[in-house]
DRENBA-612637 format. One record per atom (N, C-alpha, C, CB): atom name; x, y, z. Coordinates in Angstrom, 1 decimal. Glycine has a CB too. Example, Ala and Ser with C-alpha at 12.3 -4.5 7.8 and 13.67 -1.06 7.14 Angstrom:
BEGIN
N;13.2;-5.7;7.8
CA;12.3;-4.5;7.8
C;13.2;-3.3;7.8
CB;11.3;-4.5;9.0
N;12.8;-2.2;7.1
CA;13.7;-1.1;7.1
C;12.9;0.0;7.9
CB;14.1;-0.6;5.7
***
This chain:
BEGIN
N;-55.0;-5.3;56.0
CA;-53.9;-6.1;55.5
C;-54.4;-7.3;54.7
CB;-53.0;-6.5;56.6
N;-53.6;-7.8;53.8
CA;-54.0;-9.0;53.1
C;-53.2;-10.2;53.6
CB;-53.7;-8.8;51.5
N;-53.9;-11.3;53.8
CA;-53.3;-12.6;54.2
C;-53.9;-13.7;53.4
CB;-53.5;-12.8;55.7
N;-53.2;-14.9;53.4
CA;-53.7;-16.1;52.8
C;-54.4;-16.9;53.8
CB;-52.5;-16.9;52.0
N;-55.7;-17.1;53.7
CA;-56.5;-17.9;54.7
C;-57.0;-19.1;54.0
CB;-57.6;-17.1;55.3
N;-56.5;-20.3;54.3
CA;-56.9;-21.6;53.7
C;-56.8;-21.5;52.2
CB;-58.3;-21.9;54.2
N;-55.7;-20.9;51.7
CA;-55.5;-20.9;50.3
C;-56.2;-19.7;49.5
CB;-56.0;-22.1;49.7
N;-56.9;-18.9;50.2
CA;-57.6;-17.7;49.6
C;-57.1;-16.4;50.1
CB;-59.1;-17.9;49.8
N;-56.7;-15.5;49.3
CA;-56.2;-14.2;49.8
C;-57.4;-13.4;50.2
CB;-55.4;-13.5;48.6
N;-57.3;-12.9;51.4
CA;-58.4;-12.1;52.0
C;-57.9;-10.8;52.6
CB;-59.2;-12.8;53.1
N;-58.7;-9.8;52.7
CA;-58.4;-8.6;53.5
C;-58.9;-8.7;54.9
CB;-58.9;-7.3;52.7
N;-58.2;-8.3;55.9
CA;-58.6;-8.4;57.2
C;-58.2;-7.2;58.0
CB;-58.1;-9.7;57.9
N;-58.9;-6.8;59.1
CA;-58.5;-5.8;60.0
C;-57.9;-6.4;61.3
CB;-59.7;-4.9;60.4
N;-58.0;-7.8;61.4
CA;-57.5;-8.5;62.5
C;-56.0;-8.3;62.8
CB;-57.8;-10.0;62.4
N;-55.7;-8.1;64.0
CA;-54.3;-7.9;64.4
C;-53.6;-9.2;64.9
CB;-54.1;-6.8;65.4
N;-54.5;-10.1;65.5
CA;-54.0;-11.3;66.0
C;-54.7;-12.5;65.4
CB;-54.1;-11.3;67.6
N;-54.2;-13.7;65.6
CA;-54.8;-14.9;65.1
C;-56.2;-15.1;65.8
CB;-53.9;-16.1;65.4
N;-56.3;-14.8;67.1
CA;-57.6;-14.9;67.7
C;-58.6;-13.9;67.1
CB;-57.4;-14.6;69.2
N;-58.2;-12.7;66.8
CA;-59.1;-11.7;66.2
C;-59.5;-12.2;64.8
CB;-58.4;-10.4;66.0
N;-58.6;-12.8;64.1
CA;-59.0;-13.3;62.7
C;-60.0;-14.4;62.8
CB;-57.7;-13.9;62.0
N;-59.9;-15.4;63.8
CA;-60.8;-16.4;63.9
C;-62.2;-15.9;64.2
CB;-60.4;-17.4;65.0
N;-62.3;-14.9;65.1
CA;-63.5;-14.3;65.5
C;-64.1;-13.6;64.3
CB;-63.3;-13.3;66.6
N;-63.3;-12.8;63.6
CA;-63.8;-12.0;62.4
C;-64.3;-12.9;61.3
CB;-62.6;-11.2;61.9
N;-63.7;-14.0;61.1
CA;-64.1;-14.9;60.0
C;-65.2;-15.9;60.5
CB;-62.9;-15.6;59.5
N;-65.6;-15.9;61.7
CA;-66.7;-16.7;62.2
C;-66.3;-18.2;62.5
CB;-67.8;-16.7;61.2
N;-65.0;-18.4;62.8
CA;-64.6;-19.8;63.2
C;-65.0;-20.1;64.6
CB;-63.1;-20.0;62.9
N;-65.3;-21.3;64.9
CA;-65.6;-21.7;66.3
C;-64.2;-22.0;66.9
CB;-66.6;-23.0;66.4
N;-63.6;-21.0;67.5
CA;-62.2;-21.1;67.9
C;-61.8;-22.3;68.8
CB;-61.9;-19.9;68.7
N;-62.7;-22.7;69.8
CA;-62.3;-23.9;70.5
C;-62.2;-25.2;69.8
CB;-63.2;-24.1;71.7
N;-62.9;-25.2;68.6
CA;-63.0;-26.5;67.8
C;-62.1;-26.6;66.6
CB;-64.4;-26.6;67.4
N;-61.2;-25.7;66.5
CA;-60.3;-25.7;65.3
C;-58.8;-25.8;65.7
CB;-60.6;-24.5;64.4
N;-58.0;-26.2;64.7
CA;-56.6;-26.2;64.9
C;-56.1;-25.1;63.9
CB;-55.9;-27.6;64.5
N;-55.0;-24.4;64.3
CA;-54.5;-23.3;63.5
C;-53.0;-23.5;63.2
CB;-54.7;-22.0;64.2
N;-52.6;-23.0;62.0
CA;-51.2;-23.0;61.7
C;-50.9;-21.7;61.0
CB;-50.8;-24.2;60.7
N;-49.7;-21.1;61.3
CA;-49.3;-19.9;60.7
C;-48.0;-20.1;60.0
CB;-49.2;-18.8;61.8
N;-48.0;-19.8;58.7
CA;-46.8;-20.1;57.9
C;-46.2;-21.5;58.1
CB;-45.7;-19.0;58.2
N;-47.2;-22.5;58.2
CA;-46.8;-23.9;58.3
C;-46.5;-24.4;59.7
CB;-45.6;-24.1;57.5
N;-46.5;-23.5;60.7
CA;-46.2;-23.8;62.1
C;-47.5;-23.9;62.9
CB;-45.2;-22.9;62.7
N;-47.7;-25.0;63.6
CA;-48.9;-25.1;64.5
C;-48.9;-24.0;65.6
CB;-48.9;-26.5;65.2
N;-50.0;-23.4;65.8
CA;-50.2;-22.4;66.9
C;-51.2;-23.0;67.9
CB;-50.6;-21.0;66.3
N;-50.7;-23.1;69.1
CA;-51.6;-23.6;70.2
C;-52.7;-22.6;70.5
CB;-50.8;-23.9;71.4
N;-53.8;-23.1;70.9
CA;-55.0;-22.3;71.2
C;-54.6;-21.2;72.2
CB;-56.1;-23.1;71.8
N;-53.8;-21.6;73.2
CA;-53.4;-20.6;74.3
C;-52.5;-19.5;73.7
CB;-52.6;-21.4;75.3
N;-51.9;-19.6;72.5
CA;-51.0;-18.6;72.0
C;-51.7;-17.7;70.9
CB;-49.8;-19.3;71.3
N;-53.0;-18.0;70.6
CA;-53.6;-17.2;69.5
C;-53.8;-15.7;69.8
CB;-55.0;-17.8;69.3
N;-54.1;-15.4;71.1
CA;-54.2;-14.0;71.5
C;-52.9;-13.2;71.3
CB;-54.7;-13.8;72.9
N;-51.8;-13.9;71.5
CA;-50.5;-13.3;71.5
C;-49.8;-13.4;70.1
CB;-49.6;-13.9;72.5
N;-50.4;-14.1;69.1
CA;-49.8;-14.3;67.8
C;-50.3;-13.2;66.9
CB;-50.2;-15.7;67.3
N;-49.4;-12.3;66.6
CA;-49.7;-11.1;65.7
C;-49.7;-11.5;64.2
CB;-48.8;-10.0;66.0
N;-50.5;-10.9;63.5
CA;-50.5;-11.2;62.0
C;-49.8;-10.1;61.3
CB;-52.0;-11.3;61.5
N;-49.1;-10.4;60.2
CA;-48.5;-9.5;59.3
C;-48.9;-9.7;57.9
CB;-46.9;-9.6;59.5
N;-48.8;-8.7;57.1
CA;-49.1;-8.7;55.7
C;-48.5;-9.9;55.0
CB;-48.7;-7.4;55.0
N;-49.3;-10.7;54.3
CA;-48.8;-11.8;53.5
C;-48.7;-13.1;54.2
CB;-47.5;-11.4;52.9
N;-49.0;-13.1;55.5
CA;-48.9;-14.4;56.2
C;-49.8;-15.4;55.7
CB;-49.2;-14.2;57.7
N;-49.5;-16.7;55.8
CA;-50.3;-17.8;55.4
C;-50.9;-18.5;56.6
CB;-49.5;-18.9;54.6
N;-52.2;-18.4;56.7
CA;-53.0;-19.0;57.9
C;-53.8;-20.2;57.4
CB;-53.9;-17.9;58.6
N;-53.7;-21.3;58.2
CA;-54.5;-22.4;57.9
C;-55.4;-22.7;59.1
CB;-53.7;-23.7;57.5
N;-56.7;-22.9;58.9
CA;-57.6;-23.2;60.0
C;-58.3;-24.6;59.6
CB;-58.7;-22.1;60.2
N;-58.1;-25.5;60.5
CA;-58.6;-26.9;60.2
C;-59.6;-27.3;61.2
CB;-57.4;-27.9;60.2
N;-60.7;-27.9;60.8
CA;-61.8;-28.4;61.6
C;-61.7;-29.9;61.7
CB;-63.2;-27.9;61.1
N;-62.0;-30.5;62.8
CA;-62.0;-31.9;62.9
C;-63.1;-32.5;62.0
CB;-62.2;-32.4;64.4
N;-62.8;-33.7;61.5
CA;-63.7;-34.4;60.6
C;-64.3;-35.6;61.3
CB;-63.1;-34.8;59.3
N;-65.6;-35.9;61.2
CA;-66.2;-37.1;61.8
C;-66.4;-38.1;60.7
CB;-67.6;-36.7;62.4
N;-66.5;-39.3;61.2
CA;-66.9;-40.4;60.2
C;-65.7;-41.3;60.0
CB;-67.3;-39.8;58.9
N;-65.9;-42.2;59.0
CA;-64.8;-43.1;58.7
C;-65.1;-44.2;57.8
CB;-64.2;-43.7;60.0
***
């Protein structure tokens, strides 16, 4: 399926948000996620199914100041 990941259209075999994070090499405990603009808690990633055309944002914390 094709989804929008951080502004880039990609093809994925992932069925859930957790699967996508693993597939794309994200350090799942250290990122925040949003699906179609809605925050998805870490505890809900395994149960959050992906569908064609969804918009996924993965954000990493930034250090410094």
